[in-house]
N, CA, C and O atoms as a Tinker XYZ file with bonds, in Angstrom:
   316  protein
     1  N     60.838000 -155.720000   25.880000    73     2
     2  CA    59.517000 -154.907000   26.221000    64     1     3
     3  C     59.237000 -154.322000   28.082000    63     2     4     5
     4  O     58.123000 -154.225000   28.597000    81     3
     5  N     60.245000 -154.088000   28.611000    73     3     6
     6  CA    60.082000 -153.383000   29.442000    64     5     7
     7  C     60.198000 -152.109000   29.687000    63     6     8     9
     8  O     60.785000 -151.759000   30.711000    81     7
     9  N     59.778000 -151.366000   28.991000    73     7    10
    10  CA    59.861000 -150.128000   29.216000    64     9    11
    11  C     58.704000 -149.431000   27.813000    63    10    12    13
    12  O     57.818000 -150.077000   27.253000    81    11
    13  N     59.045000 -148.116000   27.564000    73    11    14
    14  CA    57.743000 -147.641000   26.954000    64    13    15
    15  C     58.204000 -148.088000   25.322000    63    14    16    17
    16  O     59.134000 -148.848000   25.052000    81    15
    17  N     57.400000 -147.484000   24.443000    73    15    18
    18  CA    57.859000 -148.181000   22.975000    64    17    19
    19  C     57.727000 -146.994000   22.276000    63    18    20    21
    20  O     56.787000 -146.490000   22.890000    81    19
    21  N     58.106000 -145.997000   21.186000    73    19    22
    22  CA    57.704000 -145.168000   20.302000    64    21    23
    23  C     57.781000 -145.817000   19.118000    63    22    24    25
    24  O     58.846000 -146.257000   18.685000    81    23
    25  N     56.598000 -145.930000   18.475000    73    23    26
    26  CA    56.106000 -145.782000   16.996000    64    25    27
    27  C     56.022000 -144.624000   16.037000    63    26    28    29
    28  O     55.429000 -143.633000   16.463000    81    27
    29  N     56.380000 -144.589000   15.144000    73    27    30
    30  CA    56.125000 -143.165000   14.192000    64    29    31
    31  C     55.373000 -143.497000   13.462000    63    30    32    33
    32  O     55.170000 -144.709000   13.532000    81    31
    33  N     54.538000 -142.750000   12.390000    73    31    34
    34  CA    53.353000 -142.700000   11.490000    64    33    35
    35  C     54.079000 -143.609000   10.237000    63    34    36    37
    36  O     53.386000 -144.493000    9.733000    81    35
    37  N     55.345000 -143.420000    9.775000    73    35    38
    38  CA    56.131000 -144.434000    9.223000    64    37    39
    39  C     56.226000 -145.911000    9.758000    63    38    40    41
    40  O     56.812000 -146.706000    9.023000    81    39
    41  N     55.789000 -146.309000   10.788000    73    39    42
    42  CA    56.692000 -147.169000   11.547000    64    41    43
    43  C     57.978000 -147.867000   11.977000    63    42    44    45
    44  O     58.382000 -149.029000   12.032000    81    43
    45  N     58.429000 -146.687000   12.249000    73    43    46
    46  CA    59.399000 -147.036000   13.053000    64    45    47
    47  C     59.465000 -146.936000   14.087000    63    46    48    49
    48  O     58.964000 -145.931000   14.593000    81    47
    49  N     60.281000 -148.175000   15.136000    73    47    50
    50  CA    59.960000 -148.101000   16.538000    64    49    51
    51  C     61.396000 -148.003000   17.228000    63    50    52    53
    52  O     62.530000 -148.156000   16.774000    81    51
    53  N     60.997000 -147.742000   18.282000    73    51    54
    54  CA    62.419000 -147.793000   19.306000    64    53    55
    55  C     61.506000 -147.684000   20.896000    63    54    56    57
    56  O     60.474000 -147.088000   21.204000    81    55
    57  N     62.315000 -148.436000   21.553000    73    55    58
    58  CA    62.069000 -148.729000   23.080000    64    57    59
    59  C     63.308000 -147.843000   23.905000    63    58    60    61
    60  O     64.527000 -147.836000   23.731000    81    59
    61  N     62.281000 -146.977000   25.047000    73    59    62
    62  CA    63.056000 -146.827000   26.264000    64    61    63
    63  C     63.776000 -145.260000   25.338000    63    62    64    65
    64  O     64.974000 -145.032000   25.503000    81    63
    65  N     63.067000 -144.453000   24.565000    73    63    66
    66  CA    64.643000 -143.850000   23.603000    64    65    67
    67  C     63.775000 -141.966000   24.005000    63    66    68    69
    68  O     64.170000 -140.874000   23.597000    81    67
    69  N     62.931000 -142.178000   24.631000    73    67    70
    70  CA    62.357000 -140.491000   24.745000    64    69    71
    71  C     62.956000 -140.314000   26.301000    63    70    72    73
    72  O     62.758000 -140.971000   27.322000    81    71
    73  N     63.866000 -139.004000   25.994000    73    71    74
    74  CA    64.798000 -138.432000   27.132000    64    73    75
    75  C     63.902000 -137.486000   27.717000    63    74    76    77
    76  O     63.454000 -137.885000   28.792000    81    75
    77  N     63.491000 -136.349000   27.354000    73    75    78
    78  CA    62.875000 -135.396000   27.660000    64    77    79
    79  C     61.246000 -135.492000   27.034000    63    78    80    81
    80  O     60.898000 -135.808000   25.896000    81    79
    81  N     60.437000 -135.118000   28.161000    73    79    82
    82  CA    59.176000 -134.822000   27.720000    64    81    83
    83  C     58.716000 -133.784000   28.720000    63    82    84    85
    84  O     58.470000 -134.109000   29.882000    81    83
    85  N     58.596000 -132.521000   28.282000    73    83    86
    86  CA    57.859000 -131.155000   28.736000    64    85    87
    87  C     56.903000 -130.594000   27.645000    63    86    88    89
    88  O     56.937000 -130.164000   26.492000    81    87
    89  N     55.883000 -130.883000   28.832000    73    87    90
    90  CA    54.380000 -130.068000   28.682000    64    89    91
    91  C     54.476000 -128.377000   28.922000    63    90    92    93
    92  O     54.456000 -127.969000   30.084000    81    91
    93  N     54.583000 -127.382000   27.764000    73    91    94
    94  CA    54.749000 -126.457000   28.329000    64    93    95
    95  C     53.169000 -125.437000   27.533000    63    94    96    97
    96  O     53.054000 -125.143000   26.343000    81    95
    97  N     52.348000 -125.168000   28.464000    73    95    98
    98  CA    50.921000 -124.710000   27.864000    64    97    99
    99  C     50.336000 -125.801000   26.641000    63    98   100   101
   100  O     49.791000 -126.870000   26.917000    81    99
   101  N     50.545000 -125.350000   25.387000    73    99   102
   102  CA    49.709000 -126.526000   24.503000    64   101   103
   103  C     50.798000 -127.205000   24.061000    63   102   104   105
   104  O     50.601000 -128.361000   23.687000    81   103
   105  N     51.851000 -126.786000   24.015000    73   103   106
   106  CA    52.563000 -127.586000   23.517000    64   105   107
   107  C     53.783000 -128.756000   24.294000    63   106   108   109
   108  O     54.393000 -128.644000   25.358000    81   107
   109  N     53.804000 -129.846000   23.267000    73   107   110
   110  CA    54.622000 -130.887000   24.213000    64   109   111
   111  C     55.718000 -131.062000   23.321000    63   110   112   113
   112  O     55.492000 -131.313000   22.138000    81   111
   113  N     57.238000 -130.925000   23.886000    73   111   114
   114  CA    58.094000 -130.914000   23.445000    64   113   115
   115  C     58.814000 -132.352000   23.748000    63   114   116   117
   116  O     58.906000 -132.571000   24.956000    81   115
   117  N     59.375000 -133.436000   22.855000    73   115   118
   118  CA    60.199000 -134.753000   23.176000    64   117   119
   119  C     61.290000 -134.746000   23.118000    63   118   120   121
   120  O     61.506000 -135.024000   21.938000    81   119
   121  N     62.080000 -134.633000   23.527000    73   119   122
   122  CA    63.980000 -135.257000   22.844000    64   121   123
   123  C     63.748000 -136.862000   23.280000    63   122   124   125
   124  O     63.284000 -137.407000   24.282000    81   123
   125  N     64.418000 -137.427000   21.775000    73   123   126
   126  CA    65.237000 -138.540000   21.877000    64   125   127
   127  C     66.192000 -138.783000   21.979000    63   126   128   129
   128  O     67.096000 -137.956000   21.861000    81   127
   129  N     66.396000 -140.173000   22.271000    73   127   130
   130  CA    67.984000 -140.597000   22.380000    64   129   131
   131  C     68.754000 -140.611000   21.001000    63   130   132   133
   132  O     68.317000 -141.337000   20.108000    81   131
   133  N     69.781000 -139.908000   20.804000    73   131   134
   134  CA    70.164000 -139.802000   19.545000    64   133   135
   135  C     70.408000 -140.977000   18.670000    63   134   136   137
   136  O     70.492000 -140.904000   17.444000    81   135
   137  N     70.519000 -142.097000   19.390000    73   135   138
   138  CA    71.254000 -143.232000   18.924000    64   137   139
   139  C     69.536000 -144.152000   18.175000    63   138   140   141
   140  O     69.389000 -145.074000   17.373000    81   139
   141  N     68.508000 -143.247000   19.002000    73   139   142
   142  CA    67.206000 -144.243000   18.130000    64   141   143
   143  C     66.173000 -143.394000   16.859000    63   142   144   145
   144  O     65.048000 -143.609000   16.409000    81   143
   145  N     67.081000 -142.510000   16.640000    73   143   146
   146  CA    66.776000 -141.943000   15.204000    64   145   147
   147  C     66.572000 -142.542000   13.963000    63   146   148   149
   148  O     65.614000 -142.403000   13.202000    81   147
   149  N     67.734000 -143.331000   13.821000    73   147   150
   150  CA    67.787000 -144.084000   12.540000    64   149   151
   151  C     66.439000 -145.410000   12.388000    63   150   152   153
   152  O     65.779000 -145.764000   11.411000    81   151
   153  N     66.444000 -145.942000   14.023000    73   151   154
   154  CA    65.334000 -146.777000   13.790000    64   153   155
   155  C     63.885000 -146.141000   13.459000    63   154   156   157
   156  O     63.183000 -146.594000   12.555000    81   155
   157  N     63.451000 -144.914000   14.370000    73   155   158
   158  CA    62.682000 -144.080000   13.984000    64   157   159
   159  C     62.345000 -143.039000   12.615000    63   158   160   161
   160  O     61.423000 -142.243000   12.436000    81   159
   161  N     63.282000 -143.344000   11.924000    73   159   162
   162  CA    63.609000 -142.824000   10.655000    64   161   163
   163  C     63.208000 -141.465000   10.731000    63   162   164   165
   164  O     62.365000 -141.070000    9.925000    81   163
   165  N     63.809000 -140.479000   11.804000    73   163   166
   166  CA    63.976000 -139.656000   11.965000    64   165   167
   167  C     65.213000 -138.798000   12.145000    63   166   168   169
   168  O     65.888000 -139.241000   13.075000    81   167
   169  N     65.768000 -137.682000   11.556000    73   167   170
   170  CA    66.624000 -136.683000   11.147000    64   169   171
   171  C     67.236000 -135.782000   12.505000    63   170   172   173
   172  O     68.403000 -135.629000   12.866000    81   171
   173  N     66.088000 -135.312000   13.031000    73   171   174
   174  CA    66.180000 -134.414000   14.509000    64   173   175
   175  C     65.321000 -135.338000   15.248000    63   174   176   177
   176  O     64.307000 -135.994000   15.009000    81   175
   177  N     66.513000 -135.041000   16.741000    73   175   178
   178  CA    65.603000 -135.611000   18.171000    64   177   179
   179  C     64.904000 -135.110000   18.977000    63   178   180   181
   180  O     64.823000 -135.208000   20.202000    81   179
   181  N     64.115000 -134.261000   17.850000    73   179   182
   182  CA    63.158000 -133.382000   18.788000    64   181   183
   183  C     61.618000 -133.197000   17.790000    63   182   184   185
   184  O     61.394000 -132.842000   16.633000    81   183
   185  N     60.849000 -133.610000   18.844000    73   183   186
   186  CA    59.388000 -133.709000   18.001000    64   185   187
   187  C     58.576000 -132.753000   18.739000    63   186   188   189
   188  O     58.959000 -132.625000   19.902000    81   187
   189  N     57.390000 -131.916000   18.357000    73   187   190
   190  CA    56.643000 -130.970000   18.648000    64   189   191
   191  C     55.258000 -131.805000   18.711000    63   190   192   193
   192  O     55.237000 -132.351000   17.608000    81   191
   193  N     54.490000 -132.064000   19.166000    73   191   194
   194  CA    52.965000 -132.715000   19.178000    64   193   195
   195  C     52.304000 -131.351000   18.853000    63   194   196   197
   196  O     52.513000 -130.195000   19.220000    81   195
   197  N     50.968000 -132.257000   17.588000    73   195   198
   198  CA    50.338000 -131.017000   17.555000    64   197   199
   199  C     48.918000 -130.511000   18.505000    63   198   200   201
   200  O     48.077000 -131.346000   18.835000    81   199
   201  N     48.822000 -129.405000   18.788000    73   199   202
   202  CA    48.006000 -128.978000   20.159000    64   201   203
   203  C     46.745000 -129.999000   19.971000    63   202   204   205
   204  O     46.307000 -130.434000   21.036000    81   203
   205  N     46.176000 -130.393000   18.937000    73   203   206
   206  CA    44.950000 -131.518000   19.520000    64   205   207
   207  C     45.375000 -132.692000   20.157000    63   206   208   209
   208  O     44.475000 -133.216000   20.814000    81   207
   209  N     46.321000 -133.205000   20.176000    73   207   210
   210  CA    47.123000 -134.164000   21.024000    64   209   211
   211  C     47.777000 -133.848000   22.229000    63   210   212   213
   212  O     48.399000 -134.701000   22.861000    81   211
   213  N     47.686000 -132.803000   22.549000    73   211   214
   214  CA    48.253000 -132.375000   24.178000    64   213   215
   215  C     47.054000 -133.057000   25.197000    63   214   216   217
   216  O     47.238000 -133.819000   26.147000    81   215
   217  N     46.117000 -132.665000   24.812000    73   215   218
   218  CA    45.152000 -133.078000   25.971000    64   217   219
   219  C     45.109000 -134.258000   26.149000    63   218   220   221
   220  O     44.637000 -134.529000   27.253000    81   219
   221  N     45.559000 -135.618000   25.208000    73   219   222
   222  CA    45.706000 -136.778000   25.506000    64   221   223
   223  C     46.472000 -136.827000   26.148000    63   222   224   225
   224  O     46.296000 -137.195000   27.309000    81   223
   225  N     47.758000 -136.447000   25.637000    73   223   226
   226  CA    49.080000 -136.722000   26.211000    64   225   227
   227  C     49.212000 -136.452000   28.043000    63   226   228   229
   228  O     49.640000 -137.222000   28.903000    81   227
   229  N     48.525000 -134.714000   28.204000    73   227   230
   230  CA    48.578000 -134.681000   29.492000    64   229   231
   231  C     47.938000 -135.672000   30.209000    63   230   232   233
   232  O     48.250000 -135.797000   31.393000    81   231
   233  N     46.779000 -136.685000   29.542000    73   231   234
   234  CA    46.142000 -137.726000   30.839000    64   233   235
   235  C     47.035000 -138.475000   30.962000    63   234   236   237
   236  O     47.476000 -138.732000   32.082000    81   235
   237  N     47.587000 -139.074000   29.739000    73   235   238
   238  CA    48.850000 -140.212000   30.026000    64   237   239
   239  C     49.976000 -140.753000   30.168000    63   238   240   241
   240  O     50.439000 -141.785000   30.655000    81   239
   241  N     50.479000 -139.443000   29.408000    73   239   242
   242  CA    52.252000 -139.175000   28.801000    64   241   243
   243  C     52.793000 -139.943000   30.356000    63   242   244   245
   244  O     53.439000 -140.991000   30.349000    81   243
   245  N     52.485000 -139.370000   31.365000    73   243   246
   246  CA    53.012000 -139.387000   32.151000    64   245   247
   247  C     53.175000 -141.013000   33.266000    63   246   248   249
   248  O     53.869000 -141.292000   34.244000    81   247
   249  N     52.326000 -141.622000   32.608000    73   247   250
   250  CA    52.073000 -143.063000   33.310000    64   249   251
   251  C     52.858000 -144.074000   32.285000    63   250   252   253
   252  O     53.265000 -145.163000   32.690000    81   251
   253  N     53.069000 -143.586000   30.757000    73   251   254
   254  CA    53.491000 -144.226000   29.860000    64   253   255
   255  C     55.109000 -144.247000   30.127000    63   254   256   257
   256  O     55.769000 -145.281000   30.235000    81   255
   257  N     55.574000 -143.040000   30.206000    73   255   258
   258  CA    57.155000 -142.821000   29.792000    64   257   259
   259  C     57.662000 -143.608000   31.549000    63   258   260   261
   260  O     58.746000 -144.156000   31.747000    81   259
   261  N     56.623000 -143.456000   32.531000    73   259   262
   262  CA    57.271000 -144.043000   33.693000    64   261   263
   263  C     57.502000 -145.679000   34.155000    63   262   264   265
   264  O     57.991000 -146.236000   35.137000    81   263
   265  N     56.899000 -146.099000   32.944000    73   263   266
   266  CA    56.891000 -147.937000   33.049000    64   265   267
   267  C     57.983000 -148.495000   32.906000    63   266   268   269
   268  O     58.671000 -148.061000   31.982000    81   267
   269  N     58.488000 -149.513000   33.648000    73   267   270
   270  CA    59.441000 -150.299000   33.270000    64   269   271
   271  C     60.411000 -149.707000   34.013000    63   270   272   273
   272  O     60.224000 -148.975000   34.985000    81   271
   273  N     62.042000 -150.221000   33.272000    73   271   274
   274  CA    63.201000 -149.918000   33.631000    64   273   275
   275  C     63.466000 -148.522000   34.412000    63   274   276   277
   276  O     63.212000 -147.471000   33.823000    81   275
   277  N     64.016000 -148.503000   35.844000    73   275   278
   278  CA    64.462000 -147.020000   35.814000    64   277   279
   279  C     65.402000 -145.935000   34.703000    63   278   280   281
   280  O     65.547000 -144.714000   34.636000    81   279
   281  N     65.971000 -147.232000   33.838000    73   279   282
   282  CA    67.558000 -146.280000   32.927000    64   281   283
   283  C     66.998000 -146.194000   31.689000    63   282   284   285
   284  O     67.682000 -146.077000   30.672000    81   283
   285  N     65.416000 -146.257000   31.693000    73   283   286
   286  CA    65.121000 -145.964000   30.160000    64   285   287
   287  C     63.967000 -144.744000   30.691000    63   286   288   289
   288  O     63.650000 -143.934000   29.819000    81   287
   289  N     63.588000 -144.643000   31.510000    73   287   290
   290  CA    62.651000 -143.472000   31.892000    64   289   291
   291  C     63.515000 -142.150000   31.259000    63   290   292   293
   292  O     64.660000 -142.364000   30.860000    81   291
   293  N     62.963000 -140.825000   31.178000    73   291   294
   294  CA    63.118000 -139.577000   30.564000    64   293   295
   295  C     63.813000 -139.192000   32.041000    63   294   296   297
   296  O     63.392000 -139.441000   33.171000    81   295
   297  N     65.175000 -138.412000   31.567000    73   295   298
   298  CA    65.515000 -138.016000   32.818000    64   297   299
   299  C     64.529000 -136.092000   33.254000    63   298   300   301
   300  O     64.394000 -135.361000   34.236000    81   299
   301  N     64.083000 -136.104000   31.705000    73   299   302
   302  CA    63.383000 -134.768000   32.577000    64   301   303
   303  C     61.949000 -135.164000   32.100000    63   302   304   305
   304  O     61.847000 -135.520000   30.926000    81   303
   305  N     60.917000 -135.142000   32.822000    73   303   306
   306  CA    59.474000 -135.199000   32.592000    64   305   307
   307  C     58.508000 -134.124000   33.312000    63   306   308   309
   308  O     58.500000 -133.888000   34.520000    81   307
   309  N     57.764000 -133.572000   32.409000    73   307   310
   310  CA    57.156000 -132.126000   32.932000    64   309   311
   311  C     55.487000 -132.425000   32.489000    63   310   312   313
   312  O     55.058000 -131.666000   31.620000    81   311
   313  N     55.004000 -132.950000   32.757000    73   311   314
   314  CA    53.543000 -133.353000   32.211000    64   313   315
   315  C     52.212000 -133.300000   32.800000    63   314   316
   316  O     51.235000 -133.678000   32.153000    81   315
């Protein structure tokens, strides 16, 4: 529990799995570690956040994803 945790609507859970998070205007694209896809119950390693969530992400996402171990932090973070 020394890194970020991603929990999906279907209760899939993975720790330290975000590899990239890029906020471009009102679109947030997140790329995930392929090894985490089964645990998260995803087929695709890329997520696009709804526009209504982007404002909140802009405020806190950088803090959340840079918490904990350096080896579990995204390689690209532009929020």
